[in-house]
Each structure stands twice: as C-alpha cells, then as structure tokens.
C-alpha positions as a Markdown table, in Angstrom:
| # | Residue | x | y | z |
|---|---|---|---|---|
| 1 | Met | -12.0 | 8.4 | 19.2 |
| 2 | Leu | -12.6 | 5.2 | 21.4 |
| 3 | Tyr | -9.1 | 3.4 | 22.5 |
| 4 | Tyr | -9.8 | -0.2 | 23.9 |
| 5 | His | -7.0 | -1.9 | 26.3 |
| 6 | His | -6.5 | -4.2 | 29.5 |
| 7 | Arg | -3.8 | -5.3 | 32.0 |
| 8 | Ser | -4.1 | -8.8 | 30.8 |
| 9 | Ser | -1.9 | -7.7 | 27.9 |
| 10 | Leu | 0.9 | -7.1 | 29.7 |
| 11 | Ala | 0.6 | -10.6 | 31.3 |
| 12 | His | 1.4 | -12.8 | 28.2 |
| 13 | Asp | 5.2 | -12.9 | 28.1 |
| 14 | Pro | 6.6 | -15.7 | 25.7 |
| 15 | Ser | 9.9 | -14.3 | 26.9 |
| 16 | Leu | 9.2 | -16.7 | 30.0 |
| 17 | Leu | 9.9 | -19.4 | 27.6 |
| 18 | Ser | 12.0 | -17.9 | 24.9 |
| 19 | Leu | 14.2 | -15.6 | 26.3 |
| 20 | Asp | 15.0 | -13.2 | 23.4 |
| 21 | His | 11.6 | -13.2 | 22.5 |
| 22 | Pro | 10.4 | -9.6 | 20.7 |
| 23 | Asp | 7.2 | -10.0 | 21.7 |
| 24 | Thr | 7.5 | -8.2 | 25.3 |
| 25 | Pro | 4.6 | -6.8 | 27.6 |
| 26 | Glu | 7.1 | -3.2 | 27.7 |
| 27 | Arg | 5.8 | -3.0 | 24.2 |
| 28 | Ile | 2.1 | -2.2 | 25.8 |
| 29 | Ser | 3.4 | -0.6 | 28.9 |
| 30 | Ala | 5.3 | 1.9 | 26.8 |
| 31 | Ile | 2.4 | 2.8 | 24.6 |
| 32 | Glu | 0.2 | 3.0 | 27.6 |
| 33 | Ala | 2.8 | 5.2 | 29.7 |
| 34 | Ala | 3.3 | 7.7 | 26.7 |
| 35 | Met | -0.1 | 8.1 | 26.1 |
| 36 | Ser | -0.8 | 8.7 | 29.9 |
| 37 | Arg | 1.8 | 11.4 | 30.1 |
| 38 | Val | -0.4 | 13.4 | 27.0 |
| 39 | Gly | -3.6 | 12.8 | 28.2 |
| 40 | Trp | -4.5 | 9.7 | 26.5 |
| 41 | Leu | -4.5 | 12.1 | 23.4 |
| 42 | Gly | -8.2 | 12.7 | 24.1 |
| 43 | Cys | -9.3 | 9.3 | 23.2 |
| 44 | Asp | -12.3 | 7.5 | 25.5 |
| 45 | Val | -10.3 | 4.8 | 26.9 |
| 46 | Arg | -12.2 | 1.5 | 27.4 |
| 47 | Glu | -11.7 | -1.5 | 28.9 |
| 48 | Ala | -11.2 | -4.6 | 27.0 |
| 49 | Pro | -14.0 | -7.3 | 27.3 |
| 50 | Ala | -12.9 | -10.8 | 26.9 |
| 51 | Ala | -14.5 | -12.7 | 24.0 |
| 52 | Thr | -16.7 | -15.6 | 24.5 |
| 53 | Glu | -16.1 | -18.9 | 23.0 |
| 54 | Arg | -18.9 | -18.3 | 20.4 |
| 55 | Glu | -17.6 | -15.4 | 19.6 |
| 56 | Leu | -14.4 | -17.0 | 18.9 |
| 57 | Glu | -16.0 | -19.8 | 17.1 |
| 58 | Leu | -17.6 | -17.4 | 14.5 |
| 59 | Val | -14.0 | -17.3 | 12.8 |
| 60 | His | -12.0 | -20.2 | 14.5 |
| 61 | Arg | -12.9 | -24.1 | 14.8 |
| 62 | Ala | -14.1 | -25.1 | 18.1 |
| 63 | Ser | -11.0 | -27.3 | 18.9 |
| 64 | His | -8.3 | -24.9 | 18.0 |
| 65 | Val | -10.4 | -22.7 | 20.7 |
| 66 | Gln | -9.8 | -25.8 | 23.2 |
| 67 | Thr | -6.2 | -26.3 | 22.2 |
| 68 | Ile | -5.0 | -23.0 | 23.6 |
| 69 | Arg | -7.1 | -23.0 | 26.5 |
| 70 | Asp | -6.2 | -26.3 | 27.6 |
| 71 | Leu | -2.1 | -25.7 | 26.9 |
| 72 | Cys | -2.6 | -22.6 | 28.7 |
| 73 | Leu | -4.4 | -24.1 | 31.9 |
| 74 | Ala | -1.7 | -26.6 | 32.0 |
| 75 | Gly | 0.9 | -24.2 | 32.3 |
| 76 | Gly | 1.7 | -23.4 | 28.7 |
| 77 | Gly | 4.4 | -24.2 | 26.5 |
| 78 | Gln | 5.9 | -24.1 | 22.7 |
| 79 | Ile | 3.1 | -24.0 | 19.9 |
| 80 | Asp | 6.0 | -23.5 | 17.1 |
| 81 | Ser | 9.3 | -22.7 | 16.7 |
| 82 | Asp | 8.7 | -19.0 | 17.6 |
| 83 | Thr | 5.0 | -18.9 | 19.4 |
| 84 | Phe | 5.1 | -19.2 | 22.9 |
| 85 | Val | 2.2 | -19.3 | 26.1 |
| 86 | Gly | 1.9 | -18.6 | 29.2 |
| 87 | Asp | -0.6 | -20.0 | 31.7 |
| 88 | Ala | -1.9 | -15.9 | 31.3 |
| 89 | Ser | -1.9 | -15.9 | 27.6 |
| 90 | Tyr | -5.4 | -17.6 | 27.0 |
| 91 | Gln | -6.8 | -14.9 | 29.4 |
| 92 | Ala | -4.6 | -12.0 | 27.1 |
| 93 | Ala | -5.7 | -13.3 | 23.9 |
| 94 | Leu | -9.6 | -13.3 | 24.9 |
| 95 | His | -9.5 | -9.7 | 26.2 |
| 96 | Ala | -7.3 | -9.0 | 22.6 |
| 97 | Ala | -10.1 | -11.0 | 20.5 |
| 98 | Gly | -12.8 | -9.2 | 22.7 |
| 99 | Gly | -11.4 | -5.5 | 22.6 |
| 100 | Ala | -11.4 | -6.0 | 18.8 |
| 101 | Cys | -15.2 | -7.1 | 18.5 |
| 102 | Glu | -16.0 | -4.7 | 20.8 |
| 103 | Met | -14.7 | -2.1 | 19.1 |
| 104 | Val | -16.1 | -3.2 | 16.1 |
| 105 | Arg | -19.9 | -3.0 | 17.7 |
| 106 | Ala | -19.4 | 0.5 | 19.0 |
| 107 | Leu | -18.0 | 1.8 | 15.6 |
| 108 | Val | -21.0 | 0.5 | 13.9 |
| 109 | Arg | -23.4 | 1.8 | 16.5 |
| 110 | Gly | -22.3 | 5.2 | 16.1 |
| 111 | Asp | -20.4 | 5.4 | 19.5 |
| 112 | Ala | -17.4 | 7.2 | 17.7 |
| 113 | Arg | -16.2 | 6.8 | 13.9 |
| 114 | Val | -12.4 | 5.7 | 14.5 |
| 115 | Gly | -11.0 | 3.8 | 17.4 |
| 116 | Phe | -7.8 | 1.7 | 18.0 |
| 117 | Thr | -7.0 | -1.7 | 20.0 |
| 118 | Ala | -3.8 | -1.8 | 22.2 |
| 119 | Leu | -4.0 | -5.4 | 22.9 |
| 120 | Arg | -1.8 | -8.3 | 22.6 |
| 121 | Pro | -1.2 | -11.2 | 21.6 |
| 122 | Ser | -1.7 | -10.3 | 17.7 |
| 123 | Gly | -4.2 | -11.7 | 15.4 |
| 124 | His | -3.2 | -12.0 | 11.5 |
| 125 | His | -1.2 | -14.7 | 11.4 |
| 126 | Ala | -3.8 | -16.9 | 13.1 |
| 127 | Asp | -5.9 | -19.5 | 10.6 |
| 128 | Arg | -9.1 | -20.9 | 11.6 |
| 129 | Asp | -7.2 | -24.1 | 13.3 |
| 130 | Cys | -3.5 | -23.0 | 13.4 |
| 131 | Ala | -1.7 | -20.3 | 16.0 |
| 132 | Met | 1.5 | -19.1 | 14.6 |
| 133 | Gly | 4.0 | -16.1 | 13.8 |
| 134 | Phe | 3.1 | -14.6 | 18.1 |
| 135 | Cys | -1.0 | -15.4 | 17.3 |
| 136 | Leu | -3.1 | -17.0 | 19.1 |
| 137 | Phe | -6.5 | -15.8 | 17.6 |
| 138 | Asn | -7.3 | -13.5 | 14.5 |
| 139 | Asn | -8.7 | -10.3 | 16.2 |
| 140 | Ile | -8.8 | -8.5 | 13.0 |
| 141 | Ala | -11.3 | -11.4 | 11.8 |
| 142 | Val | -13.7 | -9.7 | 14.0 |
| 143 | Ala | -14.9 | -8.6 | 10.3 |
| 144 | Glu | -16.8 | -11.9 | 10.4 |
| 145 | Leu | -19.1 | -10.5 | 13.7 |
| 146 | Ala | -19.5 | -7.2 | 11.9 |
| 147 | Ile | -21.1 | -9.2 | 8.9 |
| 148 | Arg | -22.8 | -12.0 | 10.8 |
| 149 | Glu | -24.4 | -9.7 | 13.3 |
| 150 | Leu | -24.5 | -6.5 | 12.8 |
| 151 | Gly | -25.6 | -6.0 | 9.8 |
| 152 | Val | -22.6 | -4.9 | 7.5 |
| 153 | Glu | -22.7 | -6.1 | 4.1 |
| 154 | Arg | -18.9 | -4.9 | 3.3 |
| 155 | Val | -15.9 | -4.8 | 5.2 |
| 156 | Leu | -12.3 | -3.4 | 4.2 |
| 157 | Ile | -9.1 | -4.9 | 6.2 |
| 158 | Ile | -6.2 | -2.8 | 5.3 |
| 159 | Asp | -3.2 | -4.9 | 6.8 |
| 160 | Trp | 0.1 | -2.7 | 6.4 |
| 161 | Asp | 2.1 | -4.8 | 9.1 |
| 162 | Val | 5.6 | -5.7 | 7.4 |
| 163 | His | 4.7 | -9.3 | 7.5 |
| 164 | His | 1.7 | -10.5 | 5.3 |
| 165 | Gly | -1.2 | -11.6 | 7.1 |
| 166 | Asn | -1.8 | -14.8 | 5.9 |
| 167 | Gly | -4.2 | -15.8 | 8.6 |
| 168 | Thr | -6.8 | -13.0 | 7.8 |
| 169 | Ala | -5.7 | -13.9 | 4.1 |
| 170 | Glu | -7.1 | -17.7 | 4.3 |
| 171 | Ile | -10.2 | -16.6 | 6.5 |
| 172 | Phe | -11.5 | -14.5 | 4.0 |
| 173 | Arg | -10.0 | -15.4 | 0.6 |
| 174 | Arg | -13.4 | -17.3 | -0.3 |
| 175 | Arg | -15.9 | -14.3 | 0.6 |
| 176 | Pro | -17.1 | -11.3 | -1.5 |
| 177 | Asp | -18.2 | -9.3 | 1.2 |
| 178 | Val | -14.7 | -8.6 | 2.9 |
| 179 | Leu | -11.9 | -7.3 | 0.6 |
| 180 | Phe | -8.3 | -7.9 | 2.1 |
| 181 | Ala | -5.5 | -5.9 | 1.0 |
| 182 | Ser | -2.0 | -6.1 | 2.5 |
| 183 | Ile | 1.1 | -4.4 | 2.1 |
| 184 | His | 4.4 | -6.5 | 3.4 |
| 185 | Gln | 7.9 | -7.3 | 2.7 |
| 186 | Leu | 8.6 | -9.8 | 0.2 |
| 187 | Gly | 10.4 | -13.0 | 1.4 |
| 188 | Leu | 9.9 | -12.6 | 5.3 |
| 189 | Phe | 7.9 | -14.5 | 6.9 |
| 190 | Pro | 5.2 | -16.2 | 6.2 |
| 191 | Gly | 6.2 | -16.5 | 3.3 |
| 192 | Thr | 2.7 | -15.9 | 1.7 |
| 193 | Gly | 1.0 | -12.7 | 0.0 |
| 194 | Ala | 2.3 | -13.0 | -3.7 |
| 195 | Val | 0.6 | -10.6 | -6.0 |
| 196 | Ser | -1.0 | -13.4 | -8.0 |
| 197 | Asp | -3.5 | -14.7 | -5.4 |
| 198 | Ala | -6.0 | -12.5 | -5.5 |
| 199 | Gly | -7.8 | -15.2 | -3.5 |
| 200 | Ser | -10.3 | -18.0 | -4.9 |
| 201 | Ala | -13.9 | -18.7 | -6.0 |
| 202 | Glu | -16.2 | -16.0 | -5.2 |
| 203 | Gly | -13.8 | -14.3 | -3.8 |
| 204 | Arg | -11.3 | -14.0 | -6.8 |
| 205 | Gly | -10.5 | -10.5 | -6.6 |
| 206 | Tyr | -11.1 | -9.8 | -3.0 |
| 207 | Thr | -7.3 | -10.4 | -1.8 |
| 208 | Ile | -4.4 | -7.6 | -3.1 |
| 209 | Asn | -1.4 | -8.4 | -1.9 |
| 210 | Val | 1.5 | -5.8 | -2.7 |
| 211 | Pro | 4.8 | -7.2 | -1.5 |
| 212 | Val | 7.3 | -4.7 | -1.6 |
| 213 | Pro | 11.3 | -5.4 | -1.4 |
| 214 | Gly | 13.5 | -5.0 | 1.5 |
| 215 | Gly | 14.6 | -1.5 | 2.2 |
| 216 | Ser | 11.5 | 0.1 | 0.5 |
| 217 | Asp | 10.7 | 3.4 | 2.0 |
| 218 | Glu | 7.6 | 5.6 | 2.8 |
| 219 | Glu | 7.5 | 6.8 | -0.9 |
| 220 | Thr | 7.0 | 2.9 | -1.6 |
| 221 | Trp | 4.2 | 2.1 | 0.8 |
| 222 | Ile | 2.3 | 5.2 | 0.1 |
| 223 | Ser | 2.5 | 4.7 | -3.5 |
| 224 | Ala | 1.0 | 1.2 | -3.0 |
| 225 | Leu | -1.8 | 2.5 | -0.3 |
| 226 | Glu | -2.7 | 5.7 | -3.0 |
| 227 | Tyr | -2.8 | 4.2 | -6.2 |
| 228 | Leu | -3.4 | 0.4 | -5.8 |
| 229 | Ile | -5.8 | 0.0 | -2.6 |
| 230 | Ile | -7.3 | 3.1 | -2.0 |
| 231 | Pro | -9.0 | 3.0 | -6.1 |
| 232 | Ala | -10.4 | -0.4 | -5.4 |
| 233 | Ala | -11.6 | 0.1 | -1.9 |
| 234 | Leu | -13.5 | 3.3 | -3.1 |
| 235 | Glu | -15.1 | 1.1 | -6.0 |
| 236 | Phe | -15.5 | -2.0 | -3.5 |
| 237 | Ala | -17.8 | 1.0 | -0.7 |
| 238 | Pro | -17.2 | -0.7 | 2.4 |
| 239 | Gln | -19.2 | 0.0 | 5.4 |
| 240 | Leu | -16.5 | -0.7 | 8.3 |
| 241 | Val | -12.8 | -0.3 | 7.7 |
| 242 | Leu | -9.9 | -2.4 | 9.6 |
| 243 | Ile | -6.5 | -2.1 | 10.0 |
| 244 | Ser | -4.3 | -4.8 | 11.2 |
| 245 | Ala | -1.8 | -2.1 | 12.5 |
| 246 | Gly | 1.6 | -3.3 | 12.1 |
| 247 | Phe | 4.5 | -1.3 | 12.8 |
| 248 | Asp | 7.5 | -3.4 | 11.9 |
| 249 | Ala | 7.9 | -1.9 | 8.5 |
| 250 | His | 9.9 | 0.9 | 10.8 |
| 251 | Arg | 13.3 | 1.4 | 9.9 |
| 252 | Asp | 14.4 | 0.2 | 13.8 |
| 253 | Asp | 12.8 | -2.7 | 13.5 |
| 254 | Pro | 14.6 | -5.6 | 14.5 |
| 255 | Leu | 12.1 | -8.2 | 12.4 |
| 256 | Gly | 11.9 | -6.2 | 8.9 |
| 257 | His | 13.9 | -4.3 | 6.9 |
| 258 | Cys | 12.0 | -1.3 | 5.2 |
| 259 | Leu | 12.4 | 2.7 | 5.7 |
| 260 | Leu | 9.1 | 3.6 | 7.4 |
| 261 | Glu | 9.1 | 6.4 | 10.4 |
| 262 | Ala | 6.7 | 7.3 | 12.8 |
| 263 | Gly | 5.4 | 9.9 | 10.2 |
| 264 | Ser | 5.2 | 7.2 | 7.3 |
| 265 | Phe | 2.4 | 6.0 | 9.4 |
| 266 | Ala | 0.7 | 8.5 | 10.3 |
| 267 | Gln | 0.7 | 9.2 | 6.2 |
| 268 | Met | -0.9 | 6.3 | 5.8 |
| 269 | Ala | -3.3 | 6.3 | 8.5 |
| 270 | Cys | -4.4 | 10.2 | 6.8 |
| 271 | His | -5.2 | 8.5 | 3.4 |
| 272 | Val | -7.4 | 5.3 | 4.9 |
| 273 | Arg | -8.9 | 8.0 | 7.2 |
| 274 | Asp | -9.7 | 10.2 | 4.0 |
| 275 | Met | -11.1 | 7.6 | 2.1 |
| 276 | Ala | -13.3 | 6.0 | 4.5 |
| 277 | Val | -14.8 | 9.6 | 5.4 |
| 278 | Thr | -15.2 | 9.5 | 1.7 |
| 279 | Val | -17.0 | 6.1 | 1.6 |
| 280 | Gly | -18.9 | 7.2 | 5.0 |
| 281 | Ala | -17.4 | 4.2 | 6.9 |
| 282 | Pro | -16.1 | 4.3 | 10.6 |
| 283 | Val | -12.8 | 2.8 | 11.2 |
| 284 | Gly | -11.2 | 0.6 | 13.4 |
| 285 | Ala | -7.4 | -0.5 | 13.8 |
| 286 | Val | -5.9 | -3.6 | 15.9 |
| 287 | Leu | -2.2 | -3.8 | 16.8 |
| 288 | Glu | -0.3 | -6.2 | 15.1 |
| 289 | Gly | 3.5 | -5.9 | 15.0 |
| 290 | Gly | 6.4 | -3.9 | 16.0 |
| 291 | Tyr | 9.1 | -4.7 | 18.3 |
| 292 | Asn | 11.7 | -2.2 | 18.4 |
| 293 | Val | 9.5 | -0.5 | 21.9 |
| 294 | Pro | 10.5 | 3.6 | 21.2 |
| 295 | Ala | 9.7 | 3.0 | 17.3 |
| 296 | Leu | 6.3 | 1.3 | 18.3 |
| 297 | Thr | 4.8 | 3.6 | 20.7 |
| 298 | Glu | 6.1 | 7.0 | 18.7 |
| 299 | Ser | 4.5 | 5.3 | 15.4 |
| 300 | Val | 1.4 | 4.3 | 17.5 |
| 301 | Met | 0.6 | 7.7 | 18.8 |
| 302 | Ala | 1.3 | 9.3 | 15.3 |
| 303 | Thr | -1.2 | 6.6 | 13.9 |
| 304 | Ile | -3.8 | 7.3 | 16.4 |
| 305 | Thr | -3.4 | 11.1 | 16.1 |
| 306 | Ala | -3.9 | 10.9 | 12.2 |
| 307 | Leu | -6.5 | 8.8 | 12.4 |
| 308 | Ala | -8.3 | 11.2 | 15.0 |
| 309 | Gly | -8.4 | 13.8 | 12.3 |
| 310 | Val | -4.9 | 15.7 | 12.4 |
| 311 | Gly | -2.8 | 16.2 | 9.4 |
| 312 | Thr | -3.2 | 16.1 | 5.9 |
| 313 | Ala | -2.7 | 13.1 | 3.3 |
| 314 | Glu | -0.3 | 14.1 | 0.8 |
| 315 | Ser | 0.2 | 12.7 | -2.3 |
| 316 | Ile | 3.2 | 11.5 | -4.1 |
| 317 | Ala | 4.0 | 10.4 | -7.7 |
| 318 | Pro | 3.3 | 6.6 | -8.1 |
| 319 | Asp | 6.3 | 4.3 | -7.6 |
| 320 | Pro | 7.3 | 3.6 | -11.3 |
| 321 | Leu | 8.4 | 0.0 | -10.1 |
| 322 | Val | 6.4 | -1.6 | -7.4 |
| 323 | Thr | 3.2 | 0.1 | -8.1 |
| 324 | Ser | 3.0 | -0.2 | -11.7 |
| 325 | Arg | 4.2 | -4.2 | -11.6 |
| 326 | Ile | 1.4 | -4.8 | -9.6 |
| 327 | Ala | -1.4 | -2.5 | -10.9 |
| 328 | Ala | -1.1 | -4.9 | -13.6 |
| 329 | His | -2.3 | -7.7 | -11.6 |
| 330 | Val | -4.9 | -5.5 | -9.3 |
| 331 | Gly | -6.4 | -3.7 | -12.9 |
| 332 | His | -7.7 | -7.0 | -13.8 |
| 333 | Tyr | -10.6 | -6.7 | -10.7 |
| 334 | Trp | -10.5 | -3.0 | -10.2 |
| 335 | Thr | -10.5 | 0.4 | -11.6 |
| 336 | Leu | -7.1 | 1.8 | -10.9 |
C-alpha cells in the first residue's frame, strides 16, 4: 500500500490567524507519529511532489490558482469566515494536490492496488474558482487527470466526510464518466447535498447524495454504503475508486454530530475495498476532515489497515428510514 506525505502539511496553520481554528498541523503530526511507531503499517512511504499549475488548471480556473498564490506570497490572510492562509499555505496546497495526482498515477500504472494521502489542506469544498471550508484546491478532483491523461474511462468518488463535498459535486455534476457518491450529515455546512440533487445534463444520475440525520450511527452509514452506493458502483464498474476520506463523522469530532467510531471507518473501507476488488479497480483515499486528533489518528490507521486487506466487510440489515427513503430516488438511475 502506498502512503504519501510531505512536511509542508505541517507549515500550513490557519490558527495563526484564527486562534481556535480546528484545522491544525497536529492533525498530521499525530498521524505520522502513530504510523512511525508501528512501522508505517507496512506501507510504501513516498514524498508527495508539488502539483504543477498545469495540473491544477485541469480542475481550477487559472485566475483561482493565481489568487491563492498571490495571497500566500503576500503573507496570507482570510478568504472567508473559516478559511485562512499564511505564506506557507500555497506550497502545502501544491503538495496536497500533487500527492493525490501522483497517487493516481502510481495506482493506474500498477505500483500498488491501494493508496492513502495524508496531506493538508483538504480539498472537497473547493470549486473551480472558489476556495472555502478550509479547502484551497480540490485534491480529489485529480480524477480529472486520470480521465484526461491516463486513459481511465470511469472513476468513482465516494465522499464519507460528515460535510457534503460540494466542490467535487459541482466540478463533476455534468459528467457521466465520474460517479460521485456522498454520505454526509443533513443540515451541516455547506448546506448542499440534497437527496434530490442527482447531477445535471448528461451527468444526471451520476451524483448520489445520502444526507443522514445528526446522531446517525454505524448502522445508518454502512447501510447507506452497502445498499445504495455499492450496488450503483458495481453497475457503474469504475476503473478507479477514490475516497474523500473525512473522519469528522466520528462521535468525538467537534464539528459533526454523528456517532461513528474508528471501527466504523474500517468497516466502510472493507466494503469499498471488496467492491473495488470485484470490479478490478485500484483504490486511493485522500484525507479530508477530522478534527479530534486522537479520533482522527485512530480512524486513519484503521482505514489504512482495512484498505490493505485486513478485516471482513460485515453485512447489516438495511436502515428502515434513511436507506429506504433515499433508495426511492437512487433507484430511478441504478439497480438496487
């Protein structure tokens, strides 16, 4: 299994401008310390390269890339109410996107079947021309690179962050070659991800939104994955599977109100891993949220272990409320 990291992730620090900001460098340093104590779980540890501006512009408008670069070169500042950058943030964002790009290249050429990028800042809220929600560039949208440059025809993106990945959804909403599926808590930032939003134009049906109520536990989340997303994924038959791996649905996270535990993420990873094996696709996970540092660390390690092949996906009974309600929408486009 591949594991990508870079020291620049430790230099990006929004708390220098916003004292109690939850996105701290300790999120990465704690993961790295724990991983090093156990031999990096046997991963092939690689340094994430910086993305080129050409690579960023496969996803983002050139004006957006220039705005972020110039703001950081000027010393940083505030982009919106919760997105802050310093002079080191541009380099960190380049390596976060570059690590995702390089992981995708390595997976497609067959270096490994699974990979994980432990880099920040996160990316799934960033749109083509807008940074928001702690995100500067949309790292997971390297699926665009895979399709344009690497000969991949179908990419599945599963987003299990507690917040809807609005940027990713918008970037791919009109595309039938990218299936975007999100499980997220209803009513949280950014307020998008309604079950009725199935994409647009040729991409209609290729967006699956599964909003779950606050207080939802492992059974609700895994039921949504097992009975809604996995059947659609199998029918779609992706050649590459990417996970927007946020861990803020953990019961101890300060920004979400769901009740998952580290073992819950391991179970979701087992289900995704087994689906990918069935269709013969490699799997790459990209770190998104997760703001209780001990919970994040434990959940990341559990996810990496499961993606690497440890553990069995356990089937559960369908959730009688969330799964059945959303199946009525998803079933218009996919066989469930």
